[in-house]
C-alpha positions in Angstrom: 0.0 -0.1 0.0 1.4 3.3 -1.1 1.6 6.2 1.4 -1.2 8.1 -0.7 -3.5 5.2 -0.6 -3.0 4.4 3.2 -5.8 5.9 5.4 -5.0 8.4 8.2 -5.3 6.5 11.5 -8.3 7.7 13.2 -8.3 9.5 16.6 -10.2 6.8 18.3 -7.6 4.2 17.3 -4.6 6.5 18.5 -6.2 7.3 22.0 -7.0 3.5 22.4 -3.5 2.6 21.5 -1.9 5.3 23.9 -4.3 4.6 26.8 -2.1 1.3 27.5 0.8 3.7 28.5 -1.1 4.3 31.8 -0.5 0.9 32.7 3.4 1.3 31.7 3.6 4.4 33.7 2.0 2.4 36.7 4.2 -0.6 36.4 7.3 1.7 36.1 6.6 4.1 38.8 5.1 2.4 41.8 8.1 0.2 42.4 10.4 3.1 42.4 8.2 5.2 44.7 7.3 2.5 47.1 8.6 -0.6 47.1 11.9 -0.1 48.8 10.1 2.1 51.4 7.7 -0.9 51.7 10.4 -3.6 52.2 12.3 -1.4 54.9 9.5 0.0 56.8 6.7 -2.4 56.7 8.6 -5.7 56.0 11.8 -4.8 58.3 14.2 -5.8 55.6 17.7 -4.1 56.0 17.9 -1.3 53.2 21.0 -2.3 51.5 19.8 -5.8 51.0 16.4 -4.7 49.8 18.3 -2.4 47.3 20.3 -5.3 45.9 17.4 -7.4 45.8 15.4 -4.9 43.6 18.3 -4.4 41.4 18.4 -7.8 40.1 15.2 -8.0 38.2 16.0 -4.9 36.6 19.5 -6.1 35.5 17.9 -9.1 33.9 15.4 -7.0 32.3 18.1 -5.1 30.3 19.2 -8.4 29.1 15.8 -9.9 28.0 14.4 -6.7 26.3 16.2 -7.3 23.0 15.4 -11.0 22.9 11.6 -10.2 23.4 11.8 -7.6 20.7 13.5 -10.3 18.3 11.0 -12.9 19.3 8.1 -10.5 18.6 9.5 -9.7 15.1 9.6 -13.4 14.3 6.1 -14.3 15.6 3.5 -15.3 13.1 -0.2 -15.1 14.0 -3.5 -13.9 12.8 -3.3 -11.0 15.0 0.1 -9.9 13.7 3.5 -10.2 15.5 2.8 -7.8 18.5 -0.6 -8.7 19.8 0.0 -12.1 21.2 2.9 -10.6 23.3 0.9 -7.7 24.3 -1.8 -10.2 25.6 0.3 -12.2 27.6 2.2 -9.0 29.0 -1.2 -7.2 29.9 -2.4 -10.2 32.1 1.0 -11.0 33.7 1.9 -7.3 34.3 -1.5 -6.8 36.1 -1.3 -10.2 38.1 2.3 -9.0 39.4 1.1 -5.6 40.2 -1.8 -7.0 42.2 0.1 -9.1 44.3 3.4 -7.0 44.5 2.4 -5.7 48.0 0.4 -8.8 49.0 2.9 -10.5 51.2 2.0 -13.2 53.7 3.2 -13.0 57.2 6.3 -14.9 57.1 8.5 -15.5 60.2 11.7 -14.0 58.9 12.1 -10.9 56.8 14.2 -12.7 54.3 11.5 -14.9 53.4 9.4 -11.8 52.8 12.1 -10.3 50.6 12.2 -13.4 48.6 8.5 -13.5 48.0 8.6 -9.9 46.9 11.4 -10.1 44.8 9.8 -13.1 43.0 6.6 -11.1 42.3 8.5 -8.2 41.2 10.4 -10.2 38.8 7.4 -11.5 37.4 5.8 -8.1 36.9 8.9 -6.8 35.3 9.1 -9.6 32.8 5.6 -9.6 32.2 5.5 -5.7 31.5 8.5 -6.2 29.2 6.6 -8.7 27.2 3.7 -6.1 26.7 6.0 -2.8 26.4 8.5 -3.9 23.9 5.9 -4.8 21.1 3.8 -2.1 22.1 6.3 0.6 21.3 6.9 -1.2 18.1 3.4 -0.7 16.8 3.5 2.8 15.2 6.2 1.7 12.9 4.2 -1.4 11.9 0.6 0.3 11.3 1.4 3.4 9.6 3.8 4.5 6.9 2.8 8.1 7.6 5.3 10.2 9.9 2.5 12.3 11.0 0.4 9.6 12.1 3.5 7.7 14.1 4.3 11.1 15.7 0.6 11.5 17.1 0.6 7.9 18.3 3.8 8.6 20.1 2.6 11.7 21.5 -0.5 10.4 22.8 1.2 7.4 24.2 3.8 9.4 26.1 1.0 11.7 27.5 -0.9 8.8 28.8 2.3 7.4 30.2 2.9 10.5 32.3 -0.6 10.3 33.4 0.0 6.8 34.7 2.9 8.2 36.8 0.7 10.9 38.1 -1.9 8.5 39.1 0.6 6.4 40.8 1.7 9.1 43.0 -1.7 10.6 43.6 -3.5 7.5 44.6 -1.0 6.0 47.0 -1.4 7.7 50.1 -5.4 7.9 49.8 -5.9 4.3 49.2 -3.3 3.1 51.6 -4.7 5.5 54.3 -8.3 4.4 53.4 -7.6 0.8 54.4 -6.0 1.5 57.8 -2.2 1.7 56.5 0.2 -1.1 56.9 0.0 -4.3 55.1 -3.7 -4.1 54.6 -3.3 -0.5 53.0 -0.7 -1.6 50.6 -2.7 -4.7 49.4 -5.6 -2.7 48.6 -3.5 -0.2 46.8 -1.6 -2.9 44.8 -4.9 -4.8 44.0 -6.5 -1.4 42.6 -3.5 -0.6 40.5 -3.1 -4.2 39.1 -6.8 -4.3 37.9 -6.3 -0.9 36.3 -3.1 -1.8 34.7 -4.5 -4.9 33.0 -7.6 -3.0 31.9 -5.9 -0.2 30.2 -3.5 -2.5 28.4 -6.2 -4.8 27.3 -7.7 -1.5 25.7 -4.5 -1.1 23.6 -4.5 -4.6 22.7 -8.1 -4.5 21.4 -7.7 -1.2 19.7 -4.6 -1.4 17.6 -5.1 -2.5 14.0 -3.6 -5.5 12.1 -2.3 -4.3 8.7 -2.9 -6.8 6.0 0.2 -5.4 4.0 2.6 -5.5 7.2 6.2 -5.9 6.4 7.2 -9.7 5.9 8.5 -11.2 9.0 12.0 -12.2 8.6 12.9 -15.5 10.5 16.5 -15.7 9.1 19.3 -16.0 11.7 17.2 -17.3 14.6 16.2 -15.3 17.5 19.3 -13.0 17.5 18.9 -12.4 13.7 16.7 -9.1 14.0 18.9 -8.1 17.1 22.0 -8.5 15.0 20.7 -6.6 12.0 19.6 -3.8 14.4 23.0 -3.6 15.8 24.3 -3.4 12.3 22.3 -0.6 11.4 24.4 2.3 12.3 21.9 5.1 12.5 20.0 3.1 15.3 23.0 2.5 17.2 23.9 6.1 17.2 20.5 7.2 18.2 20.4 4.7 20.9 23.4 6.0 22.4 22.1 9.6 22.1 18.8 8.4 23.7 21.0 6.7 26.5 22.5 10.1 27.4 18.9 11.7 27.6 17.7 9.1 29.9 20.9 9.3 32.1 19.9 13.1 32.4 16.3 12.0 33.5 17.6 9.5 36.0 19.9 12.0 37.5 17.2 14.7 37.6 14.7 12.4 39.4 17.2 11.2 41.6 18.4 14.9 42.8 14.8 16.1 43.1 14.1 15.2 46.7 17.6 16.4 47.7 16.8 19.9 45.9 13.6 20.2 47.8 15.3 19.4 51.2 18.7 21.1 50.8 18.1 24.2 48.5 14.5 25.0 49.1 14.5 23.7 52.7 11.3 21.8 52.7 10.7 18.1 51.8 7.1 18.6 51.2 7.6 20.8 48.4 8.8 17.8 46.2 5.2 17.1 45.4 4.7 20.5 43.8 7.9 20.2 41.7 6.9 16.7 40.7 3.4 18.1 39.4 4.8 21.2 37.7 7.5 19.2 35.7 5.2 16.3 34.9 2.2 18.5 34.0 4.0 20.7 31.9 5.4 17.7 30.1 2.0 16.4 29.5 0.7 19.8 28.2 3.7 20.1 25.9 3.0 17.0 23.7 0.4 18.6 21.4 2.5 21.8 21.0 5.7 19.5 20.0 3.6 17.6 17.6 2.6 20.7 16.1 6.3 21.9 15.8 7.3 18.6 14.1 4.8 19.2 11.4 6.8 22.5 10.5 10.3 22.0 11.5 12.5 18.8 11.2 13.0 16.3 14.2 16.7 17.4 14.5 15.8 21.1 15.0 13.0 20.4 17.4 15.4 18.2 19.6 17.8 20.7 19.7 15.2 23.3 20.7 13.9 21.0 23.5 17.3 20.6 24.9 17.9 24.3 24.9 14.5 24.8 26.6 15.5 22.3 29.3 19.0 24.1 30.0 17.2 27.3 30.2 14.9 26.0 32.9 17.8 24.3 34.7 19.8 27.5 34.9 17.1 29.2 36.9 17.4 26.4 39.7 20.5 28.3 40.5 18.6 31.3 41.5 16.8 29.4 44.0 20.1 28.6 45.8 21.6 32.1 45.3 18.3 33.9 46.8 18.5 31.4 49.8 15.8 28.8 48.9 13.4 31.2 46.9 10.9 28.8 45.3 9.7 30.8 42.4 12.6 30.5 40.0 12.6 26.7 40.9 8.7 26.5 39.9 9.4 28.3 36.7 12.6 26.1 36.2 10.6 22.9 36.5 7.9 24.2 34.2 10.5 25.0 31.5 12.4 21.6 32.1 9.3 19.7 32.0 8.3 21.4 28.7 11.8 20.4 27.4 11.5 16.8 28.5 8.5 16.3 26.7 10.0 17.3 23.4 13.1 15.4 24.0 11.0 12.2 24.7 8.5 12.8 21.8 11.1 13.6 19.3 13.5 10.7 20.2 10.7 8.3 19.7 9.6 9.7 16.5 13.0 9.3 15.3 13.1 5.6 16.4 9.8 5.0 14.5 11.1 6.7 11.4 14.5 4.7 11.5 12.5 1.4 12.1 9.8 2.2 9.3 12.5 3.0 6.9 14.6 0.2 7.8 11.7 -2.1 7.3 11.0 -0.6 3.9 13.0 -3.2 2.0 10.8 -6.0 3.2 11.6 -7.3 6.4 10.9 -5.8 10.0 13.1 -5.6 12.9 11.2 -2.9 14.9 10.6 -5.3 17.7 14.4 -5.8 18.3 14.8 -1.9 17.5 12.1 -1.4 20.6 14.0 -4.0 22.7 17.4 -2.5 22.2 15.9 0.9 22.7 14.5 0.1 26.1 17.6 -1.8 27.1 19.5 1.6 26.6 16.8 3.4 28.6 17.1 0.9 31.4 20.9 1.0 31.4 20.7 4.9 31.6 18.3 4.6 34.7 20.8 2.1 36.2 23.9 4.3 35.7 22.0 7.6 37.1 22.2 6.6 40.8 25.7 5.5 40.8 26.9 8.8 39.3 24.7 11.0 41.5 25.7 8.8 44.5 29.4 9.5 43.9 29.0 13.2 43.3 27.0 13.7 46.3 29.6 11.8 48.3 32.4 14.1 47.1 30.4 17.1 47.7 29.5 16.0 51.4 25.6 15.6 50.7 25.4 12.0 51.4 27.2 12.3 54.8 25.7 15.6 55.8 24.0 15.4 59.1 22.3 18.8 58.5 21.8 21.0 55.7 25.0 22.9 54.9 26.0 25.7 52.6 28.2 23.5 50.7 25.9 20.4 50.4 23.1 22.8 49.2 25.5 24.1 46.6 26.6 20.7 45.5 22.9 19.6 44.8 21.8 22.9 43.1 24.9 22.7 40.5 24.5 18.9 39.9 20.9 19.4 39.2 21.2 22.6 37.2 24.2 21.6 35.2 24.7 17.8 34.8 21.0 16.7 33.2 21.3 19.8 30.9 24.9 18.9 29.8 23.9 15.5 29.0 20.9 16.5 26.9 23.1 18.9 25.0 25.6 16.3 24.3 22.8 14.0 23.3 21.8 16.8 20.7 25.3 17.1 19.4 25.6 13.4 18.9 22.5 13.6 16.7 23.3 16.7 14.8 27.0 15.3 14.1 26.0 11.9 12.8 25.3 12.2 9.0 23.8 8.6 8.9 21.0 9.6 11.2 20.2 12.9 9.4 20.3 11.1 6.1 17.7 8.4 7.0 15.6 11.0 8.7 15.7 12.8 5.5 17.0 16.0 7.0 
């Protein structure tokens, strides 16, 4: 089917596809926000041991993501290559989320830890079975760049909504059930049901193209992965995306320190969180319109500049002894910039995947798997870098807020993520292979 003959994807289809990202936001955010606290404060597990236990499923997830992507590329079914994986992932992720905080009363904390780690591993692997094929869908169902960009924008918007719901619903639901284990059980069950429901909406909604690219089974499971690694524009773009995610991970990790050390109030963290994520959601339609009039490379650079501008305002809060208004404006601007960086990066991925598939075979699942492996690697390195900088700057060992510790936090948050985003932009701008494939 030619581009001119292909019908534009409907608003209902795009919305139905995007709503599944609410579940993705939930299964990604809830463990990061609550699971370590639950293990240490409710199940009495030592923090260091709990941290190691929660690291292992994430590390294994980095390894299996490309394999899931390659397998989905090779899947043959009446539903197409993606939907069987999405169905299994939707059900499994919901079950894992439902029982994540449903821990029996074991005699020893270590048994509780083993139980939670096992359920968490199930949820992580099941969510990967949904997410990896899910993000490959735009490249499969449409040859129109505008349609793919709209699908990605809606998906990212719903993902941020899932993140907001995860944070907003936690305390009310836990407290409504009396707190403690019972409160966490009710919260877990509610979020698990919601996760499966929204993921199944996406499963039902996405179309199956009769002319979808021929699935290439040559080279076994690793065949698509090897071809993706051999596609230079994709590898270069994935490295640029790794830098972007590393910036996000460092920023998120530094936010609580910024609220406590620079602004002097841990409670203001929720305000900063809502400002950044709210502006990120609001920016998606704006960036989608920009992409219709400007190249992806220019839009990416503009988003990085906007993020850097917002970050620079954070220094003013330190210079003005904790004044909040510069930070509020700064977090809004960084949220707007983050929305653009995320949207444009995924748009580039969809374009590269679609162009590569144009010769008659698809590796978009392998692209998706390797892409998310790069993302999870970025999130894994972020706390290592942040912890090292804060240790050198006296933040981690500070028994009370000192001027030096506050300065370290402010400079780290204001400079490091913005610098990484600029480096990511330069990597894309200075790689002719990427720009050639993007047609820019």
